[in-house]
C-alpha atoms as one frame of an Amber mdcrd trajectory, in Angstrom:
protein
 -17.104  -8.944 -29.648 -16.593 -12.665 -29.093 -19.739 -14.751 -28.795 -20.034
 -16.630 -25.488 -22.968 -18.997 -25.491 -24.451 -20.203 -22.198 -24.699 -23.860
 -21.341 -28.441 -23.554 -20.744 -31.333 -21.119 -20.622 -33.879 -21.260 -17.809
 -36.874 -18.911 -18.171 -34.674 -16.516 -20.123 -31.790 -16.707 -17.630 -28.457
 -17.717 -19.160 -26.420 -20.230 -17.145 -22.661 -20.503 -17.766 -20.640 -23.510
 -16.620 -17.047 -23.318 -15.377 -15.200 -23.211 -18.700 -17.700 -20.757 -20.160
 -17.387 -18.529 -17.097 -13.594 -18.579 -17.422 -13.863 -17.531 -21.067 -15.885
 -14.462 -20.034 -13.318 -13.266 -17.487 -10.134 -11.973 -19.100  -7.515 -11.285
 -16.431  -6.400  -7.891 -17.746 -10.020  -6.706 -17.831 -10.618  -8.130 -14.366
  -7.703  -6.190 -12.880  -9.024  -2.927 -14.316 -12.601  -3.674 -13.210 -11.479
  -4.447  -9.651  -9.541  -1.171  -9.523 -12.748   0.684 -10.395 -14.762  -1.341
  -7.881 -12.223  -0.657  -5.115 -12.705   3.077  -5.553 -16.502   2.674  -5.615
 -16.450   0.476  -2.518 -14.444   3.075  -0.616 -16.815   5.836  -1.760 -19.910
   3.852  -0.759 -21.102   3.428  -4.354 -20.906  -0.360  -3.953 -22.680  -1.892
  -0.983 -21.091  -5.148   0.119 -22.307  -6.319   3.549 -20.462  -8.827   5.686
 -20.976 -12.334   4.393 -23.479 -14.611   6.083 -22.176 -18.024   7.158 -24.695
 -20.827   7.678 -23.413 -24.149   9.114 -24.452 -27.233   7.148 -23.042 -29.842
   9.519 -19.850 -31.942   9.483 -17.737 -28.829   9.063 -19.597 -27.696   5.939
 -20.908 -24.149   5.517 -23.060 -22.127   3.166 -21.720 -18.637   2.411 -24.052
 -15.882   1.236 -22.357 -12.786  -0.265 -24.415 -10.050  -1.956 -23.219  -6.757
  -3.437 -25.018  -3.956  -5.251 -24.052  -0.933  -7.335 -26.013   1.485  -9.504
 -25.813  -0.725 -12.587 -25.961  -4.320 -11.363 -26.312  -6.386  -8.218 -24.926
  -9.856  -7.562 -25.428 -12.639  -5.072 -22.749 -15.288  -4.650 -23.864 -18.431
  -2.874 -21.080 -20.893  -2.106 -21.204 -24.239  -0.296 -17.954 -25.473   1.231
 -17.844 -29.186   2.121 -14.352 -30.203   3.312 -15.242 -33.904   3.205 -16.187
 -33.955  -0.470 -12.745 -34.848  -1.895 -12.917 -38.134   0.000 -15.954 -39.097
  -2.097 -14.569 -37.733  -5.350 -16.358 -34.387  -5.372 -14.998 -30.814  -5.311
 -14.998 -29.203  -1.879 -16.590 -26.011  -3.197 -19.775 -25.551  -5.206 -21.598
 -22.325  -5.913 -23.020 -19.755  -8.272 -23.008 -16.019  -8.860 -26.371 -14.573
  -9.876 -26.332 -11.234 -11.738 -29.352  -8.931 -11.910 -30.194  -5.387 -12.996
 -30.268  -3.006 -10.060 -33.062  -0.884 -11.556 -35.513  -3.704 -12.249 -34.249
  -6.687 -10.261 -34.411  -8.783 -13.431 -32.015 -11.741 -13.226 -29.690 -11.674
 -16.222 -27.468 -14.723 -15.825 -25.729 -17.179 -13.512 -21.959 -17.752 -13.486
 -19.926 -20.584 -11.973 -19.133 -19.439  -8.419 -15.778 -21.160  -7.804 -14.440
 -19.969 -11.176 -15.469 -16.371 -10.483 -13.882 -16.563  -7.032 -10.641 -18.035
  -8.293 -10.160 -15.633 -11.159 -11.139 -12.448  -9.338  -8.944 -13.385  -6.350
  -5.952 -13.864  -8.635  -6.788 -10.569 -10.334  -6.700  -8.780  -6.957  -3.176
 -10.142  -6.458  -2.200  -8.917  -9.931  -3.544  -5.460  -9.082  -1.422  -5.402
  -5.926   1.639  -6.358  -7.986   0.905  -3.617 -10.515   0.604  -0.993  -7.791
   3.267  -2.041  -5.278   6.170  -2.946  -7.559   8.024  -0.289  -9.562   8.490
  -2.680 -12.495   7.163  -6.004 -13.753   8.293  -8.939 -11.594  10.781 -11.458
 -12.976  10.958 -13.969 -10.107   7.756 -15.077  -8.343   7.267 -17.658  -5.607
   3.924 -19.391  -5.117   3.475 -21.222  -1.817   0.731 -23.815  -2.141  -0.546
 -26.187  -4.812  -4.327 -25.945  -4.561  -6.984 -24.454  -6.813  -5.957 -20.885
  -6.038  -2.387 -21.699  -7.040  -3.675 -22.780 -10.447  -5.646 -19.575 -10.905
  -2.641 -17.480  -9.933  -0.405 -19.324 -12.386  -2.970 -18.592 -15.111  -3.112
 -14.919 -14.150   0.671 -14.603 -14.026   0.978 -16.162 -17.464  -1.644 -13.768
 -18.846  -0.049 -10.617 -17.410   3.603 -11.501 -16.715   4.454 -14.280 -19.183
   8.207 -13.562 -18.990   8.376 -14.131 -15.229   9.811 -17.303 -13.738   7.325
 -18.881 -11.330   8.684 -21.058  -8.531   6.449 -23.360  -6.487   6.868 -24.335
  -2.854   4.779 -27.057  -1.211   4.926 -29.223   1.903   7.218 -31.560  -0.003
   9.344 -31.138  -3.106   7.465 -34.056  -4.697   4.184 -32.192  -4.287   5.679
 -29.067  -5.869   7.060 -31.150  -8.739   3.695 -32.803  -9.364   1.982 -29.415
  -9.487   4.548 -28.026 -11.926   4.337 -31.095 -14.170   0.545 -30.931 -14.200
   0.419 -27.217 -15.043   3.279 -26.694 -17.494   0.725 -25.868 -20.168  -0.443
 -22.881 -18.106   2.995 -21.271 -17.765   6.195 -22.337 -19.494   8.569 -21.191
 -16.724   7.086 -23.119 -13.819   9.409 -25.084 -11.525   9.763 -26.329  -7.943
  11.629 -23.937  -5.657  15.277 -24.920  -5.424  17.883 -24.099  -2.789  19.743
 -21.964  -5.332  16.635 -20.102  -6.543  17.182 -16.355  -7.038  15.777 -13.644
  -4.795  12.060 -13.209  -5.323  10.245 -10.083  -6.475   6.883 -11.461  -5.328
   5.847 -14.137  -2.828   2.208 -15.303  -2.907   0.970 -17.629  -0.161  -2.046
 -19.735  -1.113  -2.498 -22.279   1.664  -4.949 -23.006   4.472  -2.128 -23.450
   6.964  -2.699 -22.972  10.688   0.945 -21.948  11.149   3.028 -19.434   9.177
   4.552 -20.802   5.974   6.483 -17.586   5.285   8.207 -15.455   7.901  11.339
 -14.082   6.264  12.820 -10.686   7.035  11.176  -7.992   4.896  13.203  -6.830
   1.909  12.620  -3.731  -0.241  11.703  -4.810  -3.733   9.968  -7.977  -2.514
   6.173  -7.861  -2.303   4.447 -10.487  -0.128   0.802 -11.302  -0.872  -1.174
 -13.409   1.617  -4.266 -15.028   0.130  -4.940 -18.396   1.732  -5.575 -17.637
   5.417  -9.211 -16.558   5.454 -10.245 -17.618   8.963  -9.078 -16.335  12.364
  -7.408 -19.654  13.224  -5.330 -19.695  10.006  -1.931 -18.025   9.591   0.339
 -18.037   6.545   2.508 -14.984   7.261   4.628 -14.600  10.395   5.198 -11.622
  12.664   8.730 -10.987  11.361   7.446 -10.351   7.853   4.388  -8.414   8.969
   5.870  -6.061  11.548   8.640  -4.876   9.251   6.459  -4.107   6.244   3.999
  -1.562   4.951   0.595  -3.250   5.284  -2.406  -3.218   2.968  -5.600  -5.285
   2.765  -8.147  -5.495  -0.011 -10.935  -5.166   2.587  -9.659  -4.036   6.023
 -13.057  -4.431   7.779 -13.211  -8.046   6.619  -9.554  -8.603   7.488 -10.218
  -7.594  11.100 -12.413 -10.697  11.427 -10.815 -13.138   8.981  -7.081 -12.448
   8.548  -5.703 -14.870  11.126  -2.061 -14.092  10.359  -2.547 -10.374  11.033
  -4.641 -11.088  14.104  -2.073 -13.493  15.552   0.729 -10.982  14.985  -1.183
  -8.310  16.931  -1.102  -5.844  14.044  -2.105  -2.252  14.745  -5.027  -1.881
  12.331  -4.370   1.818  11.886  -1.296   0.713   9.899  -3.358  -1.278   7.374
  -4.302   0.659   4.252  -7.192  -0.367   2.001  -6.940  -1.271  -1.667  -8.779
   1.943  -2.487  -6.249   4.001  -0.538  -3.400   2.105  -2.198  -4.761   3.010
  -5.625  -5.177   6.674  -4.692  -2.037   7.472  -2.777   1.673   7.512  -3.548
   3.652   4.321  -2.960   7.085   4.273  -1.342   8.857   1.534  -3.269  11.848
   1.718  -0.940   9.737   0.056   1.773   8.856  -3.670   1.793   5.125  -4.313
   1.522   2.609  -6.983   2.469  -0.802  -7.153   0.811  -3.464  -9.232   2.563
  -6.369 -10.503   0.469  -9.526 -11.728   2.193 -12.073 -11.032  -0.529 -15.379
  -9.212  -0.717 -18.451  -9.558  -2.905 -17.492  -6.230  -4.473 -14.812  -8.112
  -6.432 -17.445 -10.603  -7.619 -19.511  -7.643  -8.797 -16.481  -6.360 -10.710
 -16.139  -9.779 -12.345 -19.845  -9.737 -13.209 -19.360  -6.422 -15.025 -16.607
  -7.961 -17.131 -18.818 -10.943 -17.936 -21.695  -8.652 -18.898 -19.461  -6.745
 -21.323 -18.867 -10.013 -23.155 -22.552 -10.729 -23.506 -23.404 -12.660 -20.351
């Protein structure tokens, strides 16, 4: 087993900074751990209540997200300050605390944004694994933020032969992202007018209007990640109404998935990640997977970290 040393120890509690947290969270292991957690969440073996949102003023919020299973419990506390980039600070700060369920003893603290980014990308990779009949060769990423970076890392780890195309508000922005992240994935390029048909489209923006609304096509999986508030919408009604629909956490999606809410989706059509993993998949039908997140996926990431000595 690889040794992962914490950045600091506080009263016996190991604290891991961002790079150390990333080193603990292998993407292939994360995908498998989230698959297990999805089944446990559906069976009630993981308890993951609705997140608590506390306003901090000036558009900032504190998000409290606990989850508990028989082995461990976690609490993710994240502060989101949209004005921070203007003063040279990241918009998101936070931590994931891991403790033993049986004793309550705190074991360690992980970097919250890194856990969130890597487990979110791993959920997308799990959807790809389940909803495509073969490994994707052509992938479009819409967006150039932090989540785009995590998804490029995950795609390189699990689908290194795939070509990854990037779409942004402007071609210059897409080019800058590709130039800055070539080391993460060798086949990374701005989307061109003559780009081939895509096997996967992943939207990773905070747009208030749909950025993708193409006619559904069998063999093309669409994954919506960025719209996590009711007023946001990345995917349009054309794409949604003609596709098989899944969400990682349907109860959360009913409150947070603005694109599905705006399209007036019949929620009885939306299958959970647990159901997707259990049931047969009709690969002749186009599919949309909506990711809104749940603390259960942070708990899955914590299990992976613990296996590596956290």
